[in-house]
N, C-alpha and C positions, 0 to 999 in steps of 0.2 A: 452380584457383588459379594466378595469374600468377607465373612465376619471374622475379625481378628481381635483377640483379647490381649491386653498388656497387663502382666502381673509385675508390679514394681513397688517402689517406695512412695507411691503417690499420696499417702496419708501421713507422711513424715513432715513435720514443720521445718523444712530446710530448703533454701533457695535452689541448691543444686538438684535436689530430688524433684522439685517442681519443674525446673527448666528442662531436665532430661526427659521427663514424662511428657511434657507439652511438645517438645521437639519430635519425639518418636511418634506421637499421635499424628502430628502434622505431616511428617514424612510418609506415614502409611496412608493417610487420606489422599495425598498427592498421587499415590499409586492406585487409587480407586477403591480402597478398602473401607468397610464400615468398622469403626474402631470403638471398643468399650474397654474400660479398666476393670480388672478382676482383682478381688480381694482374697486374702489368705487368712486362715485362722492362726492367731498368735499363741504359740505354745510356750511353756516355760523355757527360759534361757538355759543353755548348757552350763555356763558359768554362773553359779549361784551368787546373787547379789546379797550382801549382808545388810542392806537396808530393809527395815522391817515391813514397810508397807508403802503404798503409792504416795501417801501424804508426806512421809519422811523424804522420799525421793524428790518430790516437787519442792519441798522446803530446802533441801540441799542444793537444788538447781538455782533457787533464788539467792542463796548464800554465795554461790559461785559468781553470779552476776554482780552482787554487792562488792565482792573482792576484786573484780576487774579494775584495771587502771583506766578509768574513763570518768567523764563528768557525770554528775547526778542526772542531768537532762538526758544524756546518752543512755544511761542505764534504764531510766523510766521508759524511754522510747523503745528500747529493746524488749522490755517485758510486755509493753502494750502490743508490740509487733507479734510476739509469740502467741498472745491471746487471740489476736484477730486474724492470724495467718490462714486458717482453714476457711473462714467466712469469705476472705478476700480472694484466695487462689483456687480453691477446689472447683468453683463454678467455671473457671477458665479451662479446666480439664474436662468438664462435663461430668464431674464426680459429685454425687449427692451424699447425704448422711446415711442413706440406705446401702448396706453392704451387698456386694455382688459376688457371691461364691459359686464357683464351678458352673458357669453358663455353657450351653452348647456352642461350640465355635468351630470354624474351619481350621484355625491355627491359634495357638496360645504362645505368646512371646514372653519369656521371663527376662526382665532387664529393662533398661540398663541399671545403673547404680550398683550398690553392694548387696545385691539380692542373694548371693551365695555366702555372705559373711555370717556363717552359722555358729561359729565358736566365739560368742560374745555374751555380755551380761545385760544388754539393753532389753528391758521387758516390753518395749513397744514393738520389737521385732521378734525376739525370742528365737527358738529353734523350730522352724516350720518346714516340714518336708514338702509341703505344697509348693514352696518356692523351688523345689527340685522336681516338680511335676506330679506329685502324688495326688491321686483322685481327680485329675483334670478331666474335663469333658470336651476335649478338642481332638480333631482328626489328626492334627500334626502338632508337635511340641518342639519349640526351638528356643534358644536364648540369643539375645543381641547385646553385645558389649557388656556382658555381665562381669561382675567382679566379686572375688572372695574377700576383698578388703584386707584387714589385718589377720584374717584366718589363713594359716599356713598348713601345709601337709603335716608338719610335725604336730601342730595343735589337733588336727583331725585324728591323728594316730594316738596322741596322748589322751584324748577323751573318747577313744574307741568309736569314732564316728566315720572313719575312712571307708570301711566296707559298705556301710549303709548308703553313704553318699555316692560311692562308686556304682552301686546297683541302680540308683535313680538316674545318675548322669548317663549311663549306658542306654537308657530308654529314650533319650532325646534324639530327634531326627537330625538335628544339627546344633552345634554349640559354637557360639561366638563370644569372645571375651575381649576385655579392653586393656589388660596389663599382663606382664610376664609371669607374676606370681600365680594368677588365676590360670594362665595357660599351662604352666608346669603342673599344677594340681590336676587339671583336666587330663592332661597327657598321661600322668602317672596312674590316675584312677580308671581311665578308660582305654588307654593304649592307643588313643587317636589324637592327632594334632588338631587343636581347635582353630577356628578362623579368628583373626584379630581385626576388630573394627574400632573406629573412633566412637567416642561417646556421642550420642545424638546432639548434645549441646554444641559440639564442634562441627557437626554435620549439617544441621539445619541453619539456613540463612536468616537468622533472626532480624538483622538490620534491614533487609530488603523484602522479606516475605511476611513478617509478623506485624499485624496491624494493632497489636496491643502495646507495642513499645512506644512510649511518649517521645515526641520530637523536641529536641532542645539543641541549643548551640553553645559550645564552649570554646573560647578562643585559645586558652592556655593548654599546654600538654598535660595529660593526666594518666594515671595508672590505677586500675581497680585490682585489688588483691583480695581474694576470697579464701577464708580459712575458718576453722573452728576457733572459738574463744580460747585464749591461752596457748595456742599452738605456735605463735610467733614470739620469740624472745625480744627483750628490749634492745639488744644489740642488733638483731635482724631488722627490727622496725626502724631503728636509727639509720642503718645502712640503706634500707629501701627508700627512706624519705629524702636522702641526700640527692 
């Protein structure tokens, strides 16, 4: 049985990050792989955050929630959800509090999610070359539906990271991305056309194969829209609700 590692955003408190990690694990297990999640060391972000410390950052996050246009009950529920996220969801991934760095593997898969989004200021992710394969202990290194997020080639060049990232990308045995921006960056930095794949969330048959999804019946039609707080304007929200 092949031992495969997934290096992703599995420790980020985000529904999308959890769903893609869970889906990729299940897809690999269907192929007969033994799957583990691999952690990376978080280095300082490339873009320096002017917030003085972690406490100030968390305080500002609370202020953001308070300023959201939602009821008090919804705001309290959201904050409780953030606090209990890891306790509730990490066990479903088979991830414990113990970090798993550089285990010996037959193959290391980097992705899905914005694993290549290295020009940003989030201290929970930072700038980590391990997400580009540095110091891995695997026989093969590939990415699957990886994304640079809002990192562009111009940003990589502006922060003088393009050559370094290019060096590491060229060491991959195969690169798969999920969007055109990421594909163009890979092509420019490696000279090779990457493979385009759907995000695992859209590939895995959650409704028919996942036994963790609760069963319920809703007669009326509905739409679920997933986005970060504040990303949808009032006009967009009104149009969607009509």
